[in-house]
C-alpha positions, -999 to +999 in steps of 0.1 A: +447+343-510+451+330-475+429+358-461+402+350-486+402+313-476+399+322-439+368+344-445+350+320-467+360+288-448+325+281-436+310+288-470+335+265-486+330+238-461+292+238-464+292+240-502+317+210-504+295+189-480+264+198-501+282+189-533+293+156-519+259+147-506+242+157-539+267+137-560+264+106-538+227+105-530+213+126-559+191+157-562+159+137-554+172+128-520+182+164-512+148+177-522+129+151-503+151+157-472+143+194-473+106+186-479+105+163-448+121+190-427+094+215-438+067+189-431+080+183-396+082+221-389+045+225-399+031+193-385+045+194-349+025+225-339-006+210-355-001+178-335+005+197-303-027+217-308-046+184-314-032+170-281-042+201-262-077+200-277-082+163-267-068+170-232-091+200-227-122+180-238-112+151-215-109+175-186-142+193-195-161+160-194-150+153-158-165+185-144-198+183-125-219+213-116-240+211-085-277+217-092-283+229-056-257+257-054-240+258-088-205+251-075-182+233-099-162+202-088-144+173-104-159+139-111-139+122-083-156+140-054-188+124-041-202+155-023-204+192-032-177+212-014-200+242-009-234+228+001-227+191+008-252+177-017-245+142-031-232+149-066-237+113-079-274+115-072-276+148-090-259+134-121-283+104-120-313+128-119-300+149-148-326+152-175-300+155-203-289+119-198-323+103-200-339+091-232-370+108-244-390+076-242-382+072-205-393+107-195-428+116-182-442+150-190-472+162-169-495+185-188-522+205-171-550+217-193-568+249-185-599+262-202-596+298-215-628+319-213 
């Protein structure tokens, strides 16, 4: 009998703790506790992926491409590391930032014979 108690000591301990918790707090508490643990296990990776996505988009918005040479640099630098062009003037001249009503389009008409 003593040998059987030594083998099943952990099982007996955990089942006694589970029985005491269920009898004091009830089955509803035990089910909601397990449900919350499962929610945490699934929601933590989703939240981490969301944070990585937000950080990547924030970093991507700070990258400037030089229109002279095509080199990539961060928003903090004022000049291009490769060709020395002023990056802030290039970003001000960017056509994507302008409104269509502020743009002027020159059209040259040619007669086709």
